[in-house]
All heavy atoms as TSV, in Angstrom:
chain	resi	resn	atom	element	x	y	z
A	1	MET	N	N	138.987	219.183	85.757
A	1	MET	CA	C	139.587	218.574	86.882
A	1	MET	C	C	138.505	218.211	87.853
A	1	MET	O	O	137.533	218.967	88.017
A	1	MET	CB	C	140.564	219.531	87.593
A	1	MET	CG	C	141.154	218.990	88.822
A	1	MET	SD	S	142.104	220.217	89.710
A	1	MET	CE	C	141.737	219.817	91.349
A	2	MET	N	N	138.630	217.090	88.516
A	2	MET	CA	C	137.692	216.710	89.561
A	2	MET	C	C	138.449	216.220	90.759
A	2	MET	O	O	139.474	215.573	90.700
A	2	MET	CB	C	136.759	215.578	89.146
A	2	MET	CG	C	135.793	215.148	90.244
A	2	MET	SD	S	134.759	213.845	89.691
A	2	MET	CE	C	133.243	214.587	89.947
A	3	ASP	N	N	138.020	216.662	91.976
A	3	ASP	CA	C	138.676	216.249	93.232
A	3	ASP	C	C	137.560	215.713	94.048
A	3	ASP	O	O	136.488	216.265	94.226
A	3	ASP	CB	C	139.348	217.462	93.878
A	3	ASP	CG	C	139.956	217.084	95.198
A	3	ASP	OD1	O	140.751	216.103	95.217
A	3	ASP	OD2	O	139.663	217.775	96.212
A	4	ILE	N	N	137.838	214.570	94.777
A	4	ILE	CA	C	136.989	213.985	95.737
A	4	ILE	C	C	137.801	213.785	96.990
A	4	ILE	O	O	138.777	213.161	96.962
A	4	ILE	CB	C	136.335	212.686	95.296
A	4	ILE	CG1	C	135.543	212.915	94.050
A	4	ILE	CG2	C	135.481	212.069	96.417
A	4	ILE	CD1	C	134.913	211.670	93.396
A	5	ASP	N	N	137.298	214.436	98.056
A	5	ASP	CA	C	138.003	214.345	99.291
A	5	ASP	C	C	137.008	214.609	100.442
A	5	ASP	O	O	135.787	214.428	100.219
A	5	ASP	CB	C	139.059	215.477	99.336
A	5	ASP	CG	C	140.287	215.150	100.155
A	5	ASP	OD1	O	140.119	214.444	101.196
A	5	ASP	OD2	O	141.410	215.468	99.741
A	6	SER	N	N	137.493	214.951	101.585
A	6	SER	CA	C	136.643	215.214	102.748
A	6	SER	C	C	135.848	216.481	102.558
A	6	SER	O	O	136.312	217.405	101.835
A	6	SER	CB	C	137.534	215.339	103.996
A	6	SER	OG	O	136.844	215.891	105.034
A	7	ILE	N	N	134.667	216.583	103.124
A	7	ILE	CA	C	133.950	217.813	103.234
A	7	ILE	C	C	134.838	218.779	104.007
A	7	ILE	O	O	135.848	218.343	104.657
A	7	ILE	CB	C	132.569	217.727	103.877
A	7	ILE	CG1	C	132.665	217.133	105.275
A	7	ILE	CG2	C	131.619	216.933	103.051
A	7	ILE	CD1	C	131.386	217.162	106.089
A	8	GLN	N	N	134.575	220.063	103.868
A	8	GLN	CA	C	135.324	221.106	104.592
A	8	GLN	C	C	134.404	221.810	105.568
A	8	GLN	O	O	133.205	221.634	105.504
A	8	GLN	CB	C	135.937	222.025	103.569
A	8	GLN	CG	C	137.018	221.345	102.750
A	8	GLN	CD	C	137.568	222.157	101.684
A	8	GLN	OE1	O	136.883	222.470	100.717
A	8	GLN	NE2	N	138.784	222.693	101.872
A	9	LEU	N	N	134.963	222.619	106.438
A	9	LEU	CA	C	134.128	223.281	107.453
A	9	LEU	C	C	132.904	223.973	106.819
A	9	LEU	O	O	133.017	224.654	105.762
A	9	LEU	CB	C	134.891	224.324	108.205
A	9	LEU	CG	C	135.832	223.787	109.295
A	9	LEU	CD1	C	136.656	224.966	109.931
A	9	LEU	CD2	C	135.073	223.037	110.360
A	10	ASN	N	N	131.762	223.762	107.398
A	10	ASN	CA	C	130.526	224.348	107.013
A	10	ASN	C	C	129.917	223.893	105.764
A	10	ASN	O	O	128.812	224.391	105.280
A	10	ASN	CB	C	130.597	225.896	107.082
A	10	ASN	CG	C	130.925	226.389	108.429
A	10	ASN	OD1	O	130.316	225.923	109.413
A	10	ASN	ND2	N	131.885	227.235	108.525
A	11	ASP	N	N	130.523	222.921	105.038
A	11	ASP	CA	C	129.890	222.252	103.898
A	11	ASP	C	C	128.586	221.558	104.384
A	11	ASP	O	O	127.548	221.653	103.789
A	11	ASP	CB	C	130.728	221.265	103.207
A	11	ASP	CG	C	131.886	221.883	102.395
A	11	ASP	OD1	O	131.721	223.046	101.991
A	11	ASP	OD2	O	132.840	221.233	102.140
A	12	THR	N	N	128.748	220.908	105.512
A	12	THR	CA	C	127.603	220.247	106.201
A	12	THR	C	C	127.826	220.495	107.647
A	12	THR	O	O	128.460	219.783	108.392
A	12	THR	CB	C	127.691	218.688	105.895
A	12	THR	OG1	O	127.725	218.464	104.511
A	12	THR	CG2	C	126.400	218.034	106.406
A	13	PRO	N	N	127.286	221.679	108.154
A	13	PRO	CA	C	127.559	222.098	109.520
A	13	PRO	C	C	127.362	221.115	110.603
A	13	PRO	O	O	128.111	221.131	111.591
A	13	PRO	CB	C	126.631	223.302	109.658
A	13	PRO	CG	C	126.392	223.847	108.250
A	13	PRO	CD	C	126.418	222.583	107.420
A	14	GLU	N	N	126.407	220.195	110.400
A	14	GLU	CA	C	126.212	219.168	111.492
A	14	GLU	C	C	127.361	218.277	111.671
A	14	GLU	O	O	127.457	217.556	112.688
A	14	GLU	CB	C	124.880	218.433	111.309
A	14	GLU	CG	C	124.780	217.635	110.122
A	14	GLU	CD	C	124.093	218.423	108.947
A	14	GLU	OE1	O	124.120	219.650	108.885
A	14	GLU	OE2	O	123.552	217.722	108.054
A	15	PHE	N	N	128.263	218.177	110.749
A	15	PHE	CA	C	129.473	217.367	110.804
A	15	PHE	C	C	130.744	218.138	111.160
A	15	PHE	O	O	131.828	217.533	111.215
A	15	PHE	CB	C	129.716	216.554	109.587
A	15	PHE	CG	C	128.573	215.529	109.340
A	15	PHE	CD1	C	127.935	215.553	108.097
A	15	PHE	CD2	C	128.275	214.645	110.257
A	15	PHE	CE1	C	126.928	214.613	107.872
A	15	PHE	CE2	C	127.307	213.687	110.022
A	15	PHE	CZ	C	126.614	213.656	108.871
A	16	ASN	N	N	130.631	219.366	111.452
A	16	ASN	CA	C	131.843	220.241	111.826
A	16	ASN	C	C	132.584	219.603	112.949
A	16	ASN	O	O	133.835	219.568	113.036
A	16	ASN	CB	C	131.488	221.650	112.128
A	16	ASN	CG	C	131.319	222.493	110.846
A	16	ASN	OD1	O	131.587	222.067	109.756
A	16	ASN	ND2	N	130.781	223.718	110.995
A	17	TRP	N	N	131.855	219.060	113.949
A	17	TRP	CA	C	132.502	218.467	115.123
A	17	TRP	C	C	133.459	217.297	114.687
A	17	TRP	O	O	134.557	217.190	115.231
A	17	TRP	CB	C	131.434	217.898	116.066
A	17	TRP	CG	C	130.698	216.737	115.543
A	17	TRP	CD1	C	129.488	216.811	114.853
A	17	TRP	CD2	C	131.034	215.355	115.639
A	17	TRP	NE1	N	129.140	215.543	114.454
A	17	TRP	CE2	C	130.024	214.635	114.938
A	17	TRP	CE3	C	132.075	214.687	116.206
A	17	TRP	CZ2	C	130.070	213.239	114.810
A	17	TRP	CZ3	C	132.095	213.291	116.045
A	17	TRP	CH2	C	131.114	212.619	115.358
A	18	ALA	N	N	133.034	216.499	113.731
A	18	ALA	CA	C	133.868	215.361	113.270
A	18	ALA	C	C	135.127	215.915	112.574
A	18	ALA	O	O	136.200	215.346	112.747
A	18	ALA	CB	C	133.035	214.452	112.349
A	19	LEU	N	N	135.026	216.932	111.770
A	19	LEU	CA	C	136.111	217.519	111.057
A	19	LEU	C	C	137.132	218.069	112.004
A	19	LEU	O	O	138.326	217.962	111.825
A	19	LEU	CB	C	135.668	218.611	110.069
A	19	LEU	CG	C	134.635	218.147	108.983
A	19	LEU	CD1	C	134.268	219.381	108.199
A	19	LEU	CD2	C	135.188	217.050	108.153
A	20	LEU	N	N	136.647	218.764	113.044
A	20	LEU	CA	C	137.542	219.429	113.989
A	20	LEU	C	C	138.239	218.386	114.838
A	20	LEU	O	O	139.406	218.638	115.309
A	20	LEU	CB	C	136.771	220.427	114.872
A	20	LEU	CG	C	136.241	221.605	114.102
A	20	LEU	CD1	C	135.259	222.394	114.918
A	20	LEU	CD2	C	137.368	222.447	113.586
A	21	ASN	N	N	137.694	217.224	115.097
A	21	ASN	CA	C	138.263	216.152	115.923
A	21	ASN	C	C	139.183	215.231	115.119
A	21	ASN	O	O	140.080	214.600	115.642
A	21	ASN	CB	C	137.223	215.310	116.606
A	21	ASN	CG	C	136.579	216.041	117.748
A	21	ASN	OD1	O	137.195	216.865	118.403
A	21	ASN	ND2	N	135.267	215.800	117.935
A	22	PHE	N	N	139.003	215.210	113.825
A	22	PHE	CA	C	139.792	214.249	112.929
A	22	PHE	C	C	141.285	214.373	113.129
A	22	PHE	O	O	141.920	213.312	113.266
A	22	PHE	CB	C	139.350	214.473	111.470
A	22	PHE	CG	C	139.875	213.411	110.534
A	22	PHE	CD1	C	139.208	212.243	110.387
A	22	PHE	CD2	C	141.094	213.618	109.881
A	22	PHE	CE1	C	139.710	211.295	109.468
A	22	PHE	CE2	C	141.623	212.629	109.043
A	22	PHE	CZ	C	140.863	211.460	108.828
A	23	PRO	N	N	141.877	215.566	113.099
A	23	PRO	CA	C	143.387	215.636	113.241
A	23	PRO	C	C	143.852	214.962	114.541
A	23	PRO	O	O	144.981	214.378	114.499
A	23	PRO	CB	C	143.680	217.138	113.236
A	23	PRO	CG	C	142.456	217.782	112.582
A	23	PRO	CD	C	141.323	216.891	112.970
A	24	GLN	N	N	143.176	215.126	115.576
A	24	GLN	CA	C	143.598	214.565	116.862
A	24	GLN	C	C	143.367	213.064	116.869
A	24	GLN	O	O	144.196	212.317	117.305
A	24	GLN	CB	C	142.859	215.174	118.017
A	24	GLN	CG	C	143.185	216.636	118.200
A	24	GLN	CD	C	141.931	217.423	118.529
A	24	GLN	OE1	O	140.819	217.064	118.297
A	24	GLN	NE2	N	142.092	218.651	119.073
A	25	ASP	N	N	142.249	212.598	116.398
A	25	ASP	CA	C	141.853	211.177	116.409
A	25	ASP	C	C	142.699	210.396	115.481
A	25	ASP	O	O	143.025	209.244	115.708
A	25	ASP	CB	C	140.400	211.021	116.064
A	25	ASP	CG	C	139.507	211.602	117.136
A	25	ASP	OD1	O	139.939	211.863	118.262
A	25	ASP	OD2	O	138.319	211.826	116.840
A	26	PHE	N	N	143.153	210.960	114.331
A	26	PHE	CA	C	143.831	210.206	113.285
A	26	PHE	C	C	145.251	210.732	112.945
A	26	PHE	O	O	145.793	210.328	111.978
A	26	PHE	CB	C	142.938	210.082	112.027
A	26	PHE	CG	C	141.692	209.366	112.258
A	26	PHE	CD1	C	140.488	210.003	112.564
A	26	PHE	CD2	C	141.738	207.941	112.262
A	26	PHE	CE1	C	139.314	209.362	112.803
A	26	PHE	CE2	C	140.494	207.262	112.459
A	26	PHE	CZ	C	139.350	207.963	112.738
A	27	HIS	N	N	145.689	211.633	113.776
A	27	HIS	CA	C	147.099	212.162	113.635
A	27	HIS	C	C	147.392	212.709	112.275
A	27	HIS	O	O	148.344	212.368	111.563
A	27	HIS	CB	C	148.148	211.091	114.022
A	27	HIS	CG	C	147.848	210.470	115.372
A	27	HIS	ND1	N	148.026	211.112	116.531
A	27	HIS	CD2	C	147.361	209.230	115.686
A	27	HIS	CE1	C	147.664	210.350	117.529
A	27	HIS	NE2	N	147.261	209.216	117.027
A	28	GLU	N	N	146.491	213.613	111.810
A	28	GLU	CA	C	146.642	214.261	110.452
A	28	GLU	C	C	147.013	215.691	110.718
A	28	GLU	O	O	146.146	216.547	110.847
A	28	GLU	CB	C	145.299	214.064	109.650
A	28	GLU	CG	C	144.994	212.737	109.280
A	28	GLU	CD	C	145.784	212.302	108.043
A	28	GLU	OE1	O	146.498	213.111	107.435
A	28	GLU	OE2	O	145.747	211.102	107.825
A	29	PRO	N	N	148.297	216.051	110.659
A	29	PRO	CA	C	148.703	217.359	111.059
A	29	PRO	C	C	148.264	218.485	110.046
A	29	PRO	O	O	148.223	219.603	110.450
A	29	PRO	CB	C	150.217	217.309	111.136
A	29	PRO	CG	C	150.540	216.094	110.288
A	29	PRO	CD	C	149.364	215.155	110.379
A	30	PHE	N	N	148.000	218.181	108.817
A	30	PHE	CA	C	147.698	219.173	107.809
A	30	PHE	C	C	146.201	219.315	107.537
A	30	PHE	O	O	145.729	220.157	106.829
A	30	PHE	CB	C	148.449	218.874	106.524
A	30	PHE	CG	C	149.903	218.779	106.695
A	30	PHE	CD1	C	150.554	217.557	106.627
A	30	PHE	CD2	C	150.659	219.883	106.923
A	30	PHE	CE1	C	151.914	217.408	106.814
A	30	PHE	CE2	C	152.021	219.823	107.133
A	30	PHE	CZ	C	152.679	218.594	107.065
A	31	TYR	N	N	145.395	218.451	108.148
A	31	TYR	CA	C	143.947	218.367	107.894
A	31	TYR	C	C	143.260	219.697	108.289
A	31	TYR	O	O	142.382	220.200	107.623
A	31	TYR	CB	C	143.336	217.216	108.637
A	31	TYR	CG	C	141.926	216.941	108.262
A	31	TYR	CD1	C	141.599	216.336	107.045
A	31	TYR	CD2	C	140.899	217.255	109.067
A	31	TYR	CE1	C	140.280	216.104	106.674
A	31	TYR	CE2	C	139.558	217.048	108.756
A	31	TYR	CZ	C	139.260	216.482	107.515
A	31	TYR	OH	O	137.957	216.214	107.210
A	32	THR	N	N	143.615	220.284	109.496
A	32	THR	CA	C	142.988	221.568	109.939
A	32	THR	C	C	143.114	222.601	108.897
A	32	THR	O	O	142.176	223.315	108.593
A	32	THR	CB	C	143.559	221.959	111.267
A	32	THR	OG1	O	143.348	220.888	112.242
A	32	THR	CG2	C	142.895	223.220	111.811
A	33	ASN	N	N	144.321	222.736	108.303
A	33	ASN	CA	C	144.531	223.749	107.263
A	33	ASN	C	C	143.623	223.433	106.027
A	33	ASN	O	O	143.025	224.310	105.400
A	33	ASN	CB	C	145.979	223.796	106.801
A	33	ASN	CG	C	146.305	224.848	105.810
A	33	ASN	OD1	O	145.893	226.004	105.946
A	33	ASN	ND2	N	146.984	224.462	104.754
A	34	TYR	N	N	143.540	222.145	105.656
A	34	TYR	CA	C	142.737	221.739	104.518
A	34	TYR	C	C	141.263	222.161	104.683
A	34	TYR	O	O	140.631	222.736	103.763
A	34	TYR	CB	C	142.852	220.249	104.283
A	34	TYR	CG	C	141.810	219.704	103.369
A	34	TYR	CD1	C	141.848	219.927	102.018
A	34	TYR	CD2	C	140.661	219.080	103.843
A	34	TYR	CE1	C	140.848	219.490	101.124
A	34	TYR	CE2	C	139.677	218.612	103.048
A	34	TYR	CZ	C	139.753	218.831	101.672
A	34	TYR	OH	O	138.744	218.423	100.857
A	35	ILE	N	N	140.657	221.824	105.854
A	35	ILE	CA	C	139.293	222.084	106.027
A	35	ILE	C	C	138.911	223.573	106.105
A	35	ILE	O	O	137.696	223.969	105.869
A	35	ILE	CB	C	138.675	221.360	107.232
A	35	ILE	CG1	C	139.240	221.822	108.578
A	35	ILE	CG2	C	138.744	219.840	107.071
A	35	ILE	CD1	C	138.669	221.224	109.851
A	36	LYS	N	N	139.846	224.396	106.316
A	36	LYS	CA	C	139.680	225.816	106.439
A	36	LYS	C	C	139.885	226.591	105.104
A	36	LYS	O	O	139.600	227.793	105.004
A	36	LYS	CB	C	140.519	226.456	107.503
A	36	LYS	CG	C	140.203	226.032	108.898
A	36	LYS	CD	C	141.049	226.593	109.870
A	36	LYS	CE	C	140.718	226.214	111.346
A	36	LYS	NZ	N	141.580	226.790	112.350
A	37	ARG	N	N	140.356	225.867	104.064
A	37	ARG	CA	C	140.639	226.502	102.773
A	37	ARG	C	C	139.785	225.918	101.705
A	37	ARG	O	O	140.120	224.911	101.059
A	37	ARG	CB	C	142.095	226.343	102.376
A	37	ARG	CG	C	143.072	227.023	103.360
A	37	ARG	CD	C	144.465	226.975	102.921
A	37	ARG	NE	N	144.622	227.690	101.661
A	37	ARG	CZ	C	145.401	227.314	100.660
A	37	ARG	NH1	N	146.125	226.263	100.753
A	37	ARG	NH2	N	145.491	228.094	99.611
A	38	PRO	N	N	138.560	226.461	101.432
A	38	PRO	CA	C	137.622	225.864	100.446
A	38	PRO	C	C	138.228	225.632	99.071
A	38	PRO	O	O	138.864	226.487	98.518
A	38	PRO	CB	C	136.492	226.958	100.370
A	38	PRO	CG	C	136.556	227.679	101.691
A	38	PRO	CD	C	138.050	227.705	102.020
A	39	LEU	N	N	138.102	224.423	98.644
A	39	LEU	CA	C	138.656	224.044	97.333
A	39	LEU	C	C	138.095	224.913	96.215
A	39	LEU	O	O	138.824	225.229	95.282
A	39	LEU	CB	C	138.329	222.568	96.997
A	39	LEU	CG	C	139.053	221.566	97.914
A	39	LEU	CD1	C	138.521	220.146	97.658
A	39	LEU	CD2	C	140.544	221.625	97.744
A	40	GLU	N	N	136.803	225.302	96.344
A	40	GLU	CA	C	136.189	226.143	95.297
A	40	GLU	C	C	136.992	227.421	95.148
A	40	GLU	O	O	137.203	227.899	93.973
A	40	GLU	CB	C	134.770	226.464	95.656
A	40	GLU	CG	C	133.931	225.274	95.773
A	40	GLU	CD	C	133.832	224.648	97.215
A	40	GLU	OE1	O	134.779	224.941	98.013
A	40	GLU	OE2	O	132.922	223.957	97.517
A	41	ASN	N	N	137.411	227.995	96.255
A	41	ASN	CA	C	138.165	229.314	96.172
A	41	ASN	C	C	139.528	229.066	95.544
A	41	ASN	O	O	140.028	229.894	94.782
A	41	ASN	CB	C	138.319	229.922	97.528
A	41	ASN	CG	C	136.961	230.366	98.124
A	41	ASN	OD1	O	135.976	230.515	97.467
A	41	ASN	ND2	N	136.977	230.674	99.429
A	42	ILE	N	N	140.138	227.975	95.901
A	42	ILE	CA	C	141.480	227.674	95.290
A	42	ILE	C	C	141.357	227.513	93.785
A	42	ILE	O	O	142.161	228.003	92.982
A	42	ILE	CB	C	142.052	226.400	95.908
A	42	ILE	CG1	C	142.367	226.660	97.408
A	42	ILE	CG2	C	143.337	225.917	95.197
A	42	ILE	CD1	C	142.771	225.465	98.261
A	43	MET	N	N	140.274	226.787	93.350
A	43	MET	CA	C	140.053	226.625	91.909
A	43	MET	C	C	139.799	227.938	91.245
A	43	MET	O	O	140.332	228.202	90.150
A	43	MET	CB	C	138.979	225.558	91.667
A	43	MET	CG	C	139.420	224.188	92.093
A	43	MET	SD	S	138.132	222.933	91.901
A	43	MET	CE	C	138.135	222.754	90.150
A	44	LYS	N	N	138.965	228.784	91.786
A	44	LYS	CA	C	138.661	230.105	91.257
A	44	LYS	C	C	139.981	230.925	91.084
A	44	LYS	O	O	140.149	231.547	90.097
A	44	LYS	CB	C	137.668	230.863	92.080
A	44	LYS	CG	C	136.292	230.373	91.959
A	44	LYS	CD	C	135.375	231.130	92.934
A	44	LYS	CE	C	133.984	230.463	93.005
A	44	LYS	NZ	N	133.139	231.028	94.005
A	45	ASP	N	N	140.828	230.872	92.157
A	45	ASP	CA	C	142.045	231.622	92.105
A	45	ASP	C	C	142.973	231.088	91.006
A	45	ASP	O	O	143.819	231.883	90.581
A	45	ASP	CB	C	142.811	231.537	93.491
A	45	ASP	CG	C	142.055	232.294	94.556
A	45	ASP	OD1	O	141.180	233.083	94.266
A	45	ASP	OD2	O	142.374	232.017	95.757
A	46	ASN	N	N	142.804	229.863	90.608
A	46	ASN	CA	C	143.653	229.295	89.532
A	46	ASN	C	C	142.902	229.200	88.176
A	46	ASN	O	O	143.218	228.413	87.351
A	46	ASN	CB	C	144.083	227.940	90.013
A	46	ASN	CG	C	145.221	228.086	91.018
A	46	ASN	OD1	O	146.352	228.307	90.709
A	46	ASN	ND2	N	144.857	227.869	92.326
A	47	LYS	N	N	141.936	230.119	88.028
A	47	LYS	CA	C	141.298	230.361	86.765
A	47	LYS	C	C	140.409	229.114	86.252
A	47	LYS	O	O	140.126	229.034	85.059
A	47	LYS	CB	C	142.239	230.710	85.673
A	47	LYS	CG	C	143.235	231.781	86.012
A	47	LYS	CD	C	142.576	233.141	86.179
A	47	LYS	CE	C	143.597	234.245	86.325
A	47	LYS	NZ	N	143.550	234.893	87.620
A	48	PHE	N	N	139.880	228.285	87.208
A	48	PHE	CA	C	138.926	227.292	86.798
A	48	PHE	C	C	137.584	227.963	86.605
A	48	PHE	O	O	137.240	228.921	87.274
A	48	PHE	CB	C	138.829	226.178	87.852
A	48	PHE	CG	C	139.934	225.179	87.758
A	48	PHE	CD1	C	141.171	225.447	88.372
A	48	PHE	CD2	C	139.779	224.049	87.059
A	48	PHE	CE1	C	142.207	224.512	88.288
A	48	PHE	CE2	C	140.826	223.110	86.983
A	48	PHE	CZ	C	142.046	223.348	87.567
A	49	LYS	N	N	136.729	227.370	85.703
A	49	LYS	CA	C	135.454	227.912	85.407
A	49	LYS	C	C	134.402	226.789	85.602
A	49	LYS	O	O	134.762	225.644	85.693
A	49	LYS	CB	C	135.343	228.470	84.033
A	49	LYS	CG	C	136.261	229.641	83.729
A	49	LYS	CD	C	136.206	230.074	82.289
A	49	LYS	CE	C	137.078	231.118	81.830
A	49	LYS	NZ	N	137.995	231.823	82.532
A	50	GLU	N	N	133.133	227.142	85.597
A	50	GLU	CA	C	132.070	226.231	85.771
A	50	GLU	C	C	132.307	225.217	86.919
A	50	GLU	O	O	132.237	223.966	86.742
A	50	GLU	CB	C	131.850	225.434	84.415
A	50	GLU	CG	C	131.428	226.390	83.293
A	50	GLU	CD	C	131.207	225.601	81.995
A	50	GLU	OE1	O	130.681	224.536	82.062
A	50	GLU	OE2	O	131.558	226.225	80.936
A	51	ILE	N	N	132.571	225.752	88.054
A	51	ILE	CA	C	132.912	224.973	89.232
A	51	ILE	C	C	131.624	224.401	89.842
A	51	ILE	O	O	130.693	225.210	90.168
A	51	ILE	CB	C	133.732	225.777	90.253
A	51	ILE	CG1	C	135.031	226.185	89.585
A	51	ILE	CG2	C	133.958	224.935	91.521
A	51	ILE	CD1	C	135.800	227.231	90.388
A	52	THR	N	N	131.552	223.166	90.078
A	52	THR	CA	C	130.378	222.565	90.695
A	52	THR	C	C	130.952	221.718	91.959
A	52	THR	O	O	131.930	221.211	91.934
A	52	THR	CB	C	129.550	221.621	89.789
A	52	THR	OG1	O	130.481	220.546	89.347
A	52	THR	CG2	C	129.014	222.327	88.620
A	53	THR	N	N	129.962	221.730	92.960
A	53	THR	CA	C	130.353	221.016	94.196
A	53	THR	C	C	129.185	220.119	94.599
A	53	THR	O	O	128.003	220.581	94.538
A	53	THR	CB	C	130.605	222.054	95.264
A	53	THR	OG1	O	131.690	222.849	94.908
A	53	THR	CG2	C	131.006	221.365	96.630
A	54	ASN	N	N	129.480	218.937	95.020
A	54	ASN	CA	C	128.504	218.051	95.592
A	54	ASN	C	C	129.017	217.397	96.917
A	54	ASN	O	O	130.182	217.098	96.959
A	54	ASN	CB	C	128.193	216.872	94.570
A	54	ASN	CG	C	127.459	217.382	93.368
A	54	ASN	OD1	O	126.371	217.934	93.476
A	54	ASN	ND2	N	128.109	217.231	92.194
A	55	THR	N	N	128.150	217.321	97.841
A	55	THR	CA	C	128.544	216.639	99.106
A	55	THR	C	C	127.635	215.445	99.406
A	55	THR	O	O	126.473	215.441	99.057
A	55	THR	CB	C	128.428	217.618	100.301
A	55	THR	OG1	O	127.170	218.119	100.444
A	55	THR	CG2	C	129.475	218.788	100.124
A	56	ARG	N	N	128.285	214.442	99.900
A	56	ARG	CA	C	127.618	213.187	100.329
A	56	ARG	C	C	128.270	212.714	101.596
A	56	ARG	O	O	129.414	212.392	101.663
A	56	ARG	CB	C	127.693	212.073	99.325
A	56	ARG	CG	C	127.106	212.377	97.935
A	56	ARG	CD	C	125.555	212.375	98.046
A	56	ARG	NE	N	124.934	212.524	96.764
A	56	ARG	CZ	C	124.667	213.736	96.221
A	56	ARG	NH1	N	124.897	214.875	96.859
A	56	ARG	NH2	N	124.113	213.821	95.080
A	57	PHE	N	N	127.492	212.785	102.646
A	57	PHE	CA	C	127.942	212.375	104.011
A	57	PHE	C	C	129.236	213.116	104.329
A	57	PHE	O	O	129.152	214.412	104.482
A	57	PHE	CB	C	128.079	210.902	104.185
A	57	PHE	CG	C	128.280	210.428	105.552
A	57	PHE	CD1	C	127.556	210.822	106.602
A	57	PHE	CD2	C	129.357	209.506	105.770
A	57	PHE	CE1	C	127.764	210.429	107.893
A	57	PHE	CE2	C	129.628	209.103	107.078
A	57	PHE	CZ	C	128.817	209.515	108.107
A	58	LEU	N	N	130.328	212.526	104.459
A	58	LEU	CA	C	131.585	213.230	104.821
A	58	LEU	C	C	132.492	213.412	103.624
A	58	LEU	O	O	133.707	213.790	103.769
A	58	LEU	CB	C	132.387	212.451	105.901
A	58	LEU	CG	C	131.644	212.412	107.270
A	58	LEU	CD1	C	132.355	211.477	108.253
A	58	LEU	CD2	C	131.496	213.791	107.866
A	59	SER	N	N	131.997	213.241	102.424
A	59	SER	CA	C	132.799	213.390	101.160
A	59	SER	C	C	132.273	214.594	100.351
A	59	SER	O	O	131.077	214.915	100.408
A	59	SER	CB	C	132.701	212.171	100.262
A	59	SER	OG	O	133.344	211.071	100.933
A	60	LYS	N	N	133.126	215.155	99.583
A	60	LYS	CA	C	132.848	216.306	98.741
A	60	LYS	C	C	133.591	216.154	97.374
A	60	LYS	O	O	134.718	215.755	97.374
A	60	LYS	CB	C	133.379	217.575	99.458
A	60	LYS	CG	C	133.288	218.851	98.684
A	60	LYS	CD	C	133.897	219.940	99.555
A	60	LYS	CE	C	133.914	221.259	98.874
A	60	LYS	NZ	N	134.342	222.300	99.800
A	61	SER	N	N	132.817	216.433	96.350
A	61	SER	CA	C	133.519	216.424	95.035
A	61	SER	C	C	133.395	217.887	94.463
A	61	SER	O	O	132.407	218.541	94.676
A	61	SER	CB	C	132.827	215.480	94.052
A	61	SER	OG	O	131.509	215.864	93.732
A	62	VAL	N	N	134.490	218.295	93.838
A	62	VAL	CA	C	134.554	219.634	93.251
A	62	VAL	C	C	135.066	219.398	91.863
A	62	VAL	O	O	136.091	218.768	91.631
A	62	VAL	CB	C	135.513	220.585	94.091
A	62	VAL	CG1	C	135.480	221.901	93.409
A	62	VAL	CG2	C	135.089	220.639	95.514
A	63	CYS	N	N	134.357	219.927	90.863
A	63	CYS	CA	C	134.735	219.790	89.482
A	63	CYS	C	C	134.717	221.112	88.826
A	63	CYS	O	O	133.929	221.993	89.081
A	63	CYS	CB	C	133.651	218.860	88.830
A	63	CYS	SG	S	134.012	218.491	87.140
A	64	GLY	N	N	135.704	221.362	87.975
A	64	GLY	CA	C	135.827	222.558	87.206
A	64	GLY	C	C	136.575	222.380	85.897
A	64	GLY	O	O	137.225	221.358	85.720
A	65	ILE	N	N	136.398	223.347	85.069
A	65	ILE	CA	C	137.050	223.322	83.746
A	65	ILE	C	C	138.138	224.382	83.679
A	65	ILE	O	O	137.944	225.560	84.085
A	65	ILE	CB	C	135.991	223.595	82.636
A	65	ILE	CG1	C	134.906	222.457	82.606
A	65	ILE	CG2	C	136.702	223.713	81.256
A	65	ILE	CD1	C	133.770	222.696	81.714
A	66	LYS	N	N	139.266	223.998	83.204
A	66	LYS	CA	C	140.472	224.975	83.095
A	66	LYS	C	C	140.578	225.394	81.679
A	66	LYS	O	O	140.434	224.644	80.715
A	66	LYS	CB	C	141.724	224.216	83.528
A	66	LYS	CG	C	142.914	225.045	83.427
A	66	LYS	CD	C	143.131	225.812	84.750
A	66	LYS	CE	C	144.437	226.568	84.619
A	66	LYS	NZ	N	144.854	227.250	85.746
């Protein structure tokens, strides 16, 4: 499985300000919950293995094998 989405809090600390402002600026009510729940942990909890993460600017890809 591969997911590409927004970076999450502290993936790139210098952009935390943008992540924290995004829900207000773009009316995304669930975004704050998303940025606080690392995808890697969710994948580990669901038995994924060989999890890799890459970040580019404000995007993040997470890949794992089930």
